[in-house]
C-alpha positions in Angstrom: -35.8 4.2 0.1 -34.9 3.6 3.8 -33.6 0.6 5.7 -33.4 -0.4 9.3 -30.1 -0.5 11.2 -29.2 -2.6 13.1 -31.3 -5.5 11.8 -32.5 -8.0 14.4 -32.3 -11.7 13.9 -35.6 -12.9 12.4 -36.6 -9.5 11.1 -37.4 -10.6 7.6 -38.8 -7.2 6.5 -35.7 -5.4 7.8 -33.4 -7.8 6.0 -35.3 -7.4 2.7 -35.3 -3.6 3.1 -31.5 -3.5 3.8 -30.6 -5.8 0.8 -32.8 -3.7 -1.5 -31.1 -0.6 -0.4 -27.6 -2.0 -1.0 -28.6 -3.3 -4.4 -30.0 0.2 -5.4 -26.5 1.6 -5.7 -23.9 3.6 -3.8 -25.0 6.2 -1.4 -23.7 9.6 -0.4 -23.5 13.1 -1.9 -21.2 14.0 -4.7 -20.0 10.5 -5.5 -20.8 11.2 -9.2 -20.4 14.8 -10.1 -19.5 16.5 -13.4 -19.8 19.9 -15.0 -18.5 22.8 -17.0 -18.3 26.6 -16.4 -16.8 29.5 -18.2 -17.2 33.3 -18.6 -14.7 33.5 -21.5 -16.5 34.9 -24.5 -17.2 32.3 -27.3 -19.3 31.7 -30.4 -21.5 28.7 -31.0 -20.0 26.5 -33.8 -23.3 24.8 -34.7 -21.3 21.6 -35.4 -22.5 18.1 -34.6 -19.2 17.2 -32.9 -16.9 19.0 -30.5 -15.8 21.7 -30.2 -19.3 23.2 -29.9 -17.9 26.7 -29.2 -15.1 28.7 -30.7 -13.0 31.7 -29.5 -13.7 33.5 -32.7 -17.0 34.3 -34.5 -18.4 31.4 -36.5 -21.0 31.9 -39.3 -24.2 29.8 -38.7 -25.9 30.6 -42.0 -24.9 30.4 -45.7 -27.5 31.3 -48.4 -27.8 28.7 -51.2 -24.8 28.5 -53.5 -25.4 27.0 -57.0 -23.4 23.9 -57.8 -21.9 22.7 -61.1 -21.0 19.1 -60.2 -21.3 16.7 -57.3 -18.9 13.7 -57.3 -17.1 11.0 -55.3 -13.4 11.3 -54.6 -13.3 8.0 -52.7 -15.9 5.8 -50.9 -16.2 8.3 -48.1 -15.5 11.7 -49.6 -17.7 13.9 -51.7 -16.8 17.0 -53.7 -19.3 19.7 -54.4 -18.0 22.2 -56.9 -19.5 25.7 -57.0 -21.0 27.0 -60.3 -18.9 30.3 -59.7 -16.1 31.1 -57.3 -17.0 32.6 -53.9 -15.2 35.7 -52.5 -14.2 33.7 -49.4 -14.5 30.0 -48.4 -18.2 29.8 -47.2 -17.9 26.8 -44.9 -15.6 25.6 -42.1 -14.6 22.1 -41.1 -17.4 20.3 -39.2 -20.2 22.5 -40.6 -23.5 20.9 -41.2 -24.5 21.5 -44.9 -27.6 20.6 -47.0 -27.7 19.8 -50.7 -30.9 20.1 -52.7 -31.9 20.2 -56.3 -29.2 18.0 -57.7 -30.3 16.1 -60.8 -29.9 12.4 -60.1 -29.7 10.1 -63.2 -30.6 6.5 -62.9 -28.0 4.5 -61.0 -26.3 7.6 -59.6 -25.8 8.2 -55.8 -28.4 10.6 -54.4 -26.2 13.6 -53.4 -29.2 15.5 -52.0 -29.6 15.6 -48.2 -28.1 17.0 -45.0 -24.6 16.0 -44.0 -24.2 16.3 -40.2 -22.5 13.4 -38.6 -19.0 14.4 -39.8 -19.9 17.3 -42.1 -17.5 19.5 -44.0 -14.0 18.2 -44.3 -12.5 21.3 -46.0 -13.7 24.2 -48.2 -12.1 26.6 -50.7 -13.6 29.4 -52.7 -14.4 26.9 -55.5 -15.5 23.7 -53.9 -16.5 21.9 -50.6 -15.4 18.5 -49.5 -17.7 16.5 -47.3 -16.9 13.3 -45.3 -19.5 10.5 -45.1 -19.9 8.5 -41.9 -19.8 5.1 -43.7 -18.5 3.7 -47.0 -20.6 4.1 -50.1 -20.1 2.7 -53.5 -18.8 5.5 -55.8 -21.0 6.3 -58.8 -20.9 8.8 -61.6 -21.1 12.6 -60.9 -24.3 14.6 -61.0 -25.0 18.2 -61.9 -27.1 21.2 -60.7 -28.6 21.9 -57.4 -27.2 24.1 -54.5 -25.4 23.9 -51.2 -26.3 25.9 -48.1 -26.2 26.0 -44.3 -29.2 26.8 -42.1 -29.1 25.6 -38.5 -32.7 26.5 -37.7 -35.0 23.8 -36.3 -32.3 21.6 -34.7 -30.7 21.3 -31.3 -27.3 23.1 -31.3 -25.1 21.8 -28.5 -23.0 24.1 -26.3 -19.9 23.3 -24.3 -22.1 23.3 -21.2 -22.4 19.5 -20.6 -21.7 16.8 -18.1 -21.5 13.0 -18.1 -22.7 11.0 -15.1 -23.5 7.4 -14.2 -26.9 6.3 -12.8 -26.3 3.1 -10.9 -29.5 2.3 -9.1 -33.2 2.6 -9.1 -33.4 5.3 -6.4 -30.8 7.6 -8.0 -31.8 11.1 -8.9 -29.8 13.6 -11.0 -29.7 17.2 -9.8 -28.9 19.6 -12.7 -28.2 23.3 -12.8 -27.3 25.4 -15.8 -27.3 28.8 -17.3 -26.2 30.7 -20.4 -26.0 34.4 -21.5 -26.2 34.8 -25.3 -26.6 37.4 -28.0 -28.1 36.1 -31.2 -27.5 37.8 -34.5 -29.9 37.3 -37.4 -30.8 38.2 -40.9 -34.3 38.6 -42.5 -33.8 38.6 -46.3 -37.2 40.2 -46.9 -40.2 41.4 -45.0 -40.7 41.1 -41.2 -40.0 37.9 -39.3 -40.5 36.2 -35.9 -37.9 34.0 -34.2 -38.6 31.5 -31.5 -35.6 30.6 -29.3 -35.6 27.5 -27.1 -32.9 26.8 -24.5 -33.0 23.3 -23.2 -31.3 20.8 -21.0 -31.4 17.5 -22.9 -30.4 14.0 -21.8 -28.5 11.6 -24.0 -28.0 7.9 -23.1 -24.6 6.3 -23.8 -23.8 2.9 -25.3 -20.5 1.3 -26.3 -19.7 1.2 -30.0 -18.8 -2.0 -31.7 -15.2 -1.0 -32.6 -12.8 -3.4 -30.8 -9.8 -1.3 -31.7 -11.1 2.1 -30.6 -13.9 1.4 -28.1 -15.8 4.5 -27.1 -19.3 5.7 -26.1 -21.9 6.8 -28.6 -25.0 8.7 -27.4 -28.7 8.8 -28.5 -31.2 11.4 -27.4 -33.0 10.0 -24.4 -35.2 12.9 -23.3 -35.7 16.6 -22.4 -35.2 17.7 -18.8 -36.4 21.3 -19.1 -36.9 24.0 -21.8 -37.3 27.8 -21.7 -38.9 29.5 -24.7 -38.5 33.1 -25.9 -40.2 34.8 -28.9 -38.8 37.8 -30.7 -41.1 39.5 -33.2 -40.9 42.4 -35.6 -37.4 41.5 -36.9 -36.2 43.1 -40.2 -32.9 43.3 -42.1 -29.9 42.3 -40.0 -29.3 42.8 -36.3 -28.4 41.4 -32.9 -30.9 40.6 -30.2 -30.4 42.0 -26.6 -28.4 39.7 -24.3 -30.7 36.8 -23.4 -30.1 35.3 -19.9 -31.4 31.7 -19.2 -31.1 30.1 -15.8 -32.0 26.5 -14.8 -31.8 26.0 -11.0 -32.1 22.7 -9.3 -33.7 20.5 -11.9 -34.4 16.9 -10.7 -34.2 14.1 -13.3 -34.7 10.4 -13.0 -34.1 8.6 -16.3 -36.7 5.9 -17.0 -37.2 3.2 -19.7 -40.1 1.8 -21.6 -40.6 -1.8 -22.9 -38.7 -3.7 -20.3 -37.9 -7.1 -22.0 -39.5 -8.9 -19.0 -42.5 -6.6 -18.9 -43.3 -4.6 -22.1 -45.6 -2.2 -20.1 -43.0 -1.4 -17.4 -41.8 2.2 -16.9 -39.1 2.5 -14.4 -35.5 3.5 -13.5 -32.9 2.9 -16.1 -29.3 2.7 -14.8 -26.9 3.9 -17.5 -24.2 6.4 -18.6 -25.8 9.8 -19.4 -24.7 13.0 -21.1 -26.6 16.1 -20.1 -26.1 19.0 -22.6 -27.4 22.6 -22.7 -28.7 23.1 -26.2 -30.1 26.0 -28.2 -32.7 25.8 -31.0 -34.0 28.6 -33.2 -37.2 28.4 -35.3 -38.5 30.9 -37.8 -42.1 31.1 -36.8 -43.3 34.2 -38.8 -44.5 34.6 -42.4 -41.1 35.8 -43.5 -38.0 33.6 -42.7 -35.5 34.6 -40.1 -32.0 33.0 -40.2 -29.5 33.0 -37.2 -26.1 34.1 -38.4 -24.1 33.8 -35.2 -24.6 33.2 -31.4 -22.3 34.9 -29.0 -22.0 33.3 -25.6 -20.8 34.8 -22.3 -21.3 33.4 -18.8 -22.4 29.8 -19.1 -22.4 26.6 -17.1 -23.9 23.2 -16.5 -23.4 20.8 -13.6 -24.9 17.4 -12.8 -24.8 15.4 -9.6 -26.2 11.9 -8.9 -27.7 11.5 -5.5 -29.2 8.4 -4.0 -32.5 8.8 -2.3 
């Protein structure tokens, strides 16, 4: 959008253009910039919450472990006891775990499902504690089933992220990002194929309803760009060659649907946004492939809001 300067008396069009330009938000380069960059080696944590990377290797896959009991310790804490002791504690705090096959008698809480919002609270060689995101009414324990961790088919966030504010309808967000990674895998049997997607995703922020600890929560709002790689003929265990992904000068303008004043409107949406570089693995062959760790080297993401 452009405007006239100076505006002559009686120039109605010039006055309207100038006012619209002012209402569209602040101008200038770099007034809203954020980013992250590091070349220090790290490993992806796979957790839903920060830290997304660790300075020591983190396991991203745990094969199913049989359970003896699933029970409540309090209204927000569940305890899953293994049918037999493990050699080492299989899970780490924050891990996303999945429970399947638990026998649920009538009136008993359904322990089956994926626990991701908070995830694992602590773990020993004999049991795993999981924290719920909200209070539940404790019920009797249940038996059977298994516990496992498999982070395929989901967006796994990295520490490459940036938060910026879009203030006007003419704002554009310029994004650049890159990551070097070496993915380790296991194929329990046969020969598998792995599809790797590296993406820059956009999340929209909103303020929570907690008056004591106000903070922003974020919902996925869209995908800015994705690069896809396919690795076939995988067997046994191994590590893929270093994979380099570069996003240069992406241009994004967040938009909204279903404007309350016009349900068919699609237009600019000023808000607080979180751009994150995320990685997804999908086992696309006949035999399953599981990612066991993801080693990261040079990586970065920057976002800058520029007014047109």
